[in-house]
C-alpha positions in Angstrom: 24.8 -81.9 -78.1 22.2 -84.0 -76.2 21.3 -80.9 -74.1 24.7 -80.9 -72.3 27.1 -78.1 -72.1 30.9 -78.1 -72.5 31.5 -78.2 -68.8 29.3 -81.3 -68.3 31.1 -83.1 -71.1 34.5 -82.2 -69.6 33.3 -83.5 -66.2 32.3 -86.9 -67.8 35.7 -87.1 -69.6 37.6 -86.5 -66.3 35.5 -89.1 -64.5 36.1 -91.7 -67.3 39.9 -91.1 -67.0 39.8 -91.6 -63.3 37.7 -94.8 -63.3 39.0 -96.5 -66.5 42.5 -95.2 -66.5 44.5 -93.5 -69.2 45.8 -96.7 -70.9 42.3 -98.3 -71.4 40.4 -95.1 -72.3 41.2 -95.2 -76.1 39.9 -98.8 -76.4 36.8 -97.9 -74.4 36.1 -94.9 -76.6 36.3 -97.1 -79.7 33.9 -99.6 -78.0 31.5 -96.7 -77.2 31.6 -95.4 -80.8 30.9 -99.0 -82.1 28.0 -99.2 -79.7 26.4 -95.9 -80.9 27.0 -97.0 -84.5 25.2 -100.3 -83.9 22.3 -98.4 -82.2 22.1 -96.0 -85.1 22.0 -98.9 -87.6 19.4 -100.8 -85.6 17.2 -97.7 -85.4 17.6 -97.1 -89.1 16.7 -100.8 -89.8 13.6 -100.6 -87.6 12.6 -97.4 -89.3 12.9 -99.0 -92.8 10.9 -102.0 -91.6 8.2 -99.8 -90.2 8.0 -97.8 -93.5 7.9 -101.1 -95.5 5.0 -102.3 -93.2 3.2 -99.0 -93.8 3.8 -99.5 -97.6 2.6 -103.1 -97.4 -0.6 -102.0 -95.6 -1.1 -99.4 -98.3 -0.5 -101.9 -101.0 -2.9 -104.3 -99.2 -5.6 -101.6 -99.1 -5.1 -101.0 -102.9 -5.3 -104.7 -103.6 -8.5 -105.0 -101.6 -9.9 -102.0 -103.5 -9.0 -103.6 -106.8 -10.6 -106.9 -105.6 -13.8 -105.1 -104.7 -13.9 -103.5 -108.2 -13.4 -106.8 -109.8 -16.2 -108.4 -107.7 -18.5 -105.5 -108.7 -17.6 -105.9 -112.4 -18.1 -109.7 -112.2 -21.5 -109.1 -110.6 -22.5 -106.7 -113.3 -21.3 -109.1 -115.9 -23.4 -111.9 -114.3 -26.4 -109.7 -114.3 -26.0 -109.0 -118.0 -25.5 -112.7 -118.7 -28.7 -113.5 -116.7 -30.6 -110.9 -118.7 -29.5 -112.6 -121.9 -30.7 -116.0 -120.4 -34.0 -114.4 -119.3 -34.5 -112.9 -122.8 -33.7 -116.3 -124.4 -36.2 -118.1 -122.2 -38.8 -115.4 -122.8 -38.3 -115.7 -126.6 -38.6 -119.5 -126.4 -41.8 -119.1 -124.4 -43.1 -116.7 -126.9 -42.1 -119.0 -129.8 -43.9 -121.9 -128.1 -47.0 -119.7 -127.6 -46.9 -118.7 -131.3 -46.5 -122.3 -132.4 -49.4 -123.4 -130.2 -51.6 -120.5 -131.6 -50.6 -121.5 -135.1 -51.6 -125.1 -134.4 -54.9 -124.0 -133.0 -55.7 -121.8 -136.0 -54.8 -124.6 -138.4 -57.1 -126.9 -136.6 -59.9 -124.4 -136.6 -59.4 -123.6 -140.3 -59.6 -127.4 -141.1 -62.9 -127.6 -139.2 -64.4 -124.5 -140.8 -63.5 -125.4 -144.4 -66.5 -126.8 -146.2 -66.4 -127.7 -149.8 -68.1 -125.1 -151.8 -70.4 -126.0 -154.6 -69.2 -125.0 -158.0 -71.9 -123.9 -160.4 -72.0 -122.0 -163.5 -75.1 -120.1 -162.4 -74.8 -116.4 -161.8 -75.3 -115.4 -158.2 -77.8 -112.7 -157.5 -77.0 -109.7 -155.5 -77.8 -109.7 -151.9 -79.8 -106.6 -152.2 -82.3 -108.1 -154.5 -82.6 -111.2 -152.4 -83.2 -109.3 -149.2 -85.9 -107.1 -150.8 -87.7 -110.3 -152.0 -87.5 -111.8 -148.5 -88.9 -108.6 -147.0 -91.8 -108.7 -149.4 -92.5 -112.3 -148.6 -92.3 -111.8 -144.9 -94.7 -108.8 -145.0 
């Protein structure tokens, strides 16, 4: 016990009887036992507190890891949302381009339309017409 042998413990007991006296020795032994009991309880309490602090730090690390995962997920979600906005703006730009092209073609088609003359005459084929023009030019 505590690295002491039987003779050393006996020597301490004899010294205690000489200094304290035989009538106060039992009360002093009770006080010593109470002291060691309090020390043991205090050490146990410190040990539990230390373990709780270690657990709290582990829990804190886990909470920070979860927080980081949530931030990453939020960032990914924001990127997806921005892609949706980008696509929507691109589609609106494309739609406006198509509408402007459509307006341009309508204006061009109005300019190009000329009223055609309606006749009951039969049109001659282009082949015959081009042959006649070739003969006249020659």
